[in-house]
C-alpha positions in Angstrom: 0.0 0.0 0.0 1.1 3.5 -0.8 0.9 6.2 1.9 0.3 9.9 1.1 2.6 12.2 2.9 1.2 15.7 2.3 2.8 18.5 4.1 0.2 21.3 4.3 2.5 23.5 6.4 4.4 24.5 3.3 1.2 26.2 1.9 0.9 28.5 4.9 2.2 32.1 4.4 4.7 32.1 7.2 6.4 29.1 5.6 6.6 30.7 2.1 10.1 31.8 1.0 10.6 35.6 1.1 12.5 37.2 -1.7 16.0 38.2 -0.8 16.5 42.0 -0.4 19.4 43.5 -2.1 21.1 46.7 -1.1 19.6 50.1 -2.4 16.0 51.3 -3.2 14.3 49.8 -6.0 12.2 52.4 -8.0 9.6 51.5 -10.4 8.5 54.0 -13.1 5.1 53.9 -14.5 4.8 52.6 -17.9 2.5 53.5 -20.6 1.6 57.1 -21.9 3.8 59.7 -20.1 2.3 62.9 -21.7 0.5 64.0 -18.6 3.7 63.6 -16.6 5.7 65.7 -19.0 3.0 68.4 -19.1 3.0 68.5 -15.3 6.8 68.9 -15.2 6.7 71.6 -17.9 4.0 73.5 -16.0 5.8 73.2 -12.7 9.0 74.5 -14.2 7.4 77.0 -16.6 5.2 78.9 -14.2 8.1 80.0 -11.8 10.2 80.8 -14.9 7.4 82.9 -16.4 6.8 84.7 -13.1 10.5 85.4 -12.7 10.7 86.8 -16.2 7.6 88.9 -15.7 8.9 90.2 -12.4 12.2 91.2 -14.1 10.4 92.9 -17.0 8.1 94.7 -14.5 11.1 96.0 -12.5 12.7 97.3 -15.7 9.4 99.0 -16.7 9.2 100.6 -13.2 12.7 101.9 -13.5 11.9 103.3 -16.9 8.7 104.9 -15.7 10.6 106.4 -12.7 13.1 108.0 -15.1 10.3 109.3 -17.3 8.5 110.6 -14.3 11.6 112.4 -13.1 12.0 113.9 -16.6 8.4 115.1 -16.7 8.8 116.6 -13.2 11.8 118.6 -14.4 9.9 119.7 -17.5 7.0 120.7 -15.3 9.2 122.8 -13.1 10.7 124.4 -16.2 7.2 125.1 -17.6 6.1 126.6 -14.3 9.0 129.0 -14.4 8.3 129.9 -18.0 4.6 130.4 -17.2 5.6 132.6 -14.3 7.7 134.7 -16.7 4.9 134.9 -19.2 2.4 136.0 -16.6 4.9 138.6 -15.4 5.3 139.9 -19.0 1.5 139.9 -19.4 1.2 142.0 -16.2 3.9 144.4 -17.4 2.2 144.6 -20.8 -1.2 145.2 -19.2 0.3 148.0 -17.0 2.0 149.6 -20.0 -1.2 149.4 -22.0 -3.1 151.0 -19.1 -0.6 153.8 -18.9 -0.7 154.3 -22.7 -4.5 154.2 -22.8 -4.6 156.8 -20.0 -2.1 159.0 -21.9 -4.1 158.6 -25.1 -7.3 159.4 -23.3 -5.8 162.6 -22.0 -4.3 163.4 -25.4 -7.6 162.7 -27.1 -9.4 165.2 -24.9 -7.2 168.1 -25.9 -9.1 171.1 -27.2 -6.7 173.5 -28.8 -7.6 177.1 -27.9 -6.6 178.3 -31.3 -9.3 176.1 -32.9 -11.9 177.1 -30.4 -11.2 180.8 -30.7 -11.3 180.5 -34.5 -14.6 178.7 -34.1 -16.0 181.6 -32.0 -14.7 184.2 -34.5 -16.6 182.3 -37.2 -19.9 182.3 -35.2 -20.0 185.6 -33.4 -22.6 188.0 -35.0 -21.4 191.4 -36.2 -23.3 193.3 -33.5 -21.8 191.2 -30.6 -18.5 191.7 -28.9 -16.6 189.4 -26.5 -14.9 191.0 -23.5 -13.5 187.8 -21.9 -13.5 184.1 -22.2 -12.8 181.9 -19.2 -12.6 178.2 -19.0 -14.5 176.7 -16.0 -13.3 173.5 -14.3 -15.6 170.5 -14.4 -18.0 170.1 -11.5 -16.9 167.4 -9.0 -19.9 165.1 -8.4 -21.0 164.2 -5.0 -20.7 160.6 -3.7 -23.0 158.3 -5.7 -23.6 160.9 -8.4 -22.8 160.3 -12.1 -19.5 161.6 -13.4 -19.8 165.0 -15.1 -18.1 166.3 -18.2 -14.3 166.1 -17.6 -13.7 168.7 -20.3 -15.2 171.5 -18.2 -16.9 174.5 -19.7 -16.6 178.1 -21.0 -17.9 181.4 -19.7 -18.2 184.1 -22.3 -18.8 187.7 -21.2 -19.4 190.5 -23.7 -21.6 193.2 -25.1 -24.3 193.0 -27.7 -26.4 195.7 -29.4 -29.7 194.0 -28.5 -31.2 191.0 -26.8 -31.9 189.5 -30.1 -28.2 189.6 -31.0 -27.4 187.7 -27.8 -30.0 185.1 -28.7 -28.5 184.8 -32.2 -25.0 184.3 -30.7 -26.4 181.6 -28.4 -28.0 179.8 -31.4 -24.8 180.0 -33.3 -22.8 178.5 -30.4 -25.2 175.6 -30.3 -24.0 174.6 -33.8 -20.4 174.4 -32.7 -18.7 170.9 -32.7 -16.6 172.0 -29.7 -19.5 172.7 -27.4 -22.5 170.7 -26.1 -25.5 172.2 -27.8 -27.9 171.3 -24.9 -25.7 173.0 -22.3 -25.4 176.4 -23.7 -27.4 179.0 -21.8 -27.6 182.8 -21.2 -26.8 183.4 -17.5 -27.2 187.1 -17.5 -28.3 189.8 -20.0 -28.8 193.4 -18.8 -28.9 196.8 -20.3 -25.9 199.0 -19.5 -24.5 202.2 -20.8 -22.3 201.7 -23.8 -18.6 202.2 -22.9 -16.6 204.9 -24.7 -14.5 203.7 -27.6 -10.9 203.0 -26.8 -8.8 206.1 -26.9 -11.7 208.5 -26.5 -11.7 210.2 -23.2 -14.4 212.4 -21.8 -13.8 215.9 -23.3 -13.2 218.8 -20.9 -16.2 221.3 -20.7 -17.8 219.6 -23.6 -21.4 218.6 -24.1 -22.0 215.1 -22.7 -23.2 212.8 -25.4 -25.2 209.9 -24.1 -24.6 206.7 -26.1 -27.4 204.2 -26.6 -27.5 201.4 -24.1 -26.2 197.9 -24.9 -26.7 194.5 -23.5 -24.1 193.0 -21.3 -24.4 189.2 -21.4 -22.8 186.2 -19.8 -23.1 182.9 -21.6 -22.2 179.6 -19.9 -21.4 176.6 -22.1 -20.0 173.1 -21.6 -17.2 171.9 -23.8 -17.9 168.8 -25.8 -16.4 165.6 -24.4 -16.3 163.9 -27.9 -12.7 162.6 -28.5 -10.5 164.9 -30.6 -10.0 161.9 -33.0 -13.7 162.3 -34.0 -13.3 166.0 -34.7 -10.4 165.7 -37.2 -12.3 167.4 -40.0 -13.4 170.3 -37.8 -9.9 170.7 -36.5 -8.5 170.8 -40.0 -11.0 173.5 -40.9 -9.8 175.6 -37.9 -6.2 175.2 -38.9 -5.1 172.8 -36.2 -2.6 170.9 -38.3 -0.2 169.7 -35.6 -2.8 168.0 -33.4 -4.5 166.4 -36.5 -1.1 165.0 -37.7 -0.4 163.4 -34.3 -3.8 161.9 -34.1 -3.6 160.4 -37.5 -0.1 159.0 -36.7 -1.5 157.3 -33.6 -4.4 155.9 -35.7 -1.9 154.3 -38.0 -0.1 152.7 -35.2 -3.4 151.4 -33.7 -3.2 153.3 -30.5 -6.3 155.2 -31.4 -9.1 153.6 -33.4 -10.1 155.1 -36.6 
């Protein structure tokens, strides 16, 4: 008879032979498609590199912008200086223009006495005499009152043969370009004894001859405040050549408008 000698102990795990371990670490790499692995490595390496390059470029741009900003700041300071100089020149120019305009205004208000006297000679009636002509200063207005005529006025005192002659003289003065027509008026007009002609004294023991009475008048008038540049033609008629020449010269330079 045969006998079966079966050793079941060999099939138990603790009796199995264990592989011998050699020195070192054994690494096993995955096999198959490695695309994802390469992509992960590329991303892991690329992102820091990209960030580093971006930071380097950003720092360079910041340095460039700082330099540009410093340049703009210098230009701004330079422009501020130039603007200050321009404003200073503008202020000086404005002051000069103001002084020039003030001088032109005074010059344009000149009324040559030669022209005015000639105008009176042309207008006085034959039966009227002028004893004196006096320029009156402008009336200074009170506070809050409108400004009066800066040219002032004229006071004419003389003799006339009759009251009608005085009225004719007043009407003639109202036509003058050098006087304001609405501000001519007769202040006084009274009958007085006619004075003796010049050089004729009262004869000794002679018969007294009574001369007819005459009218002694006083006329008050205001000078016209129209600029002299608007009276060029009238000034030329009265022979005021010098003033007309100066006014036209200033008109050509633009100081006085035509």
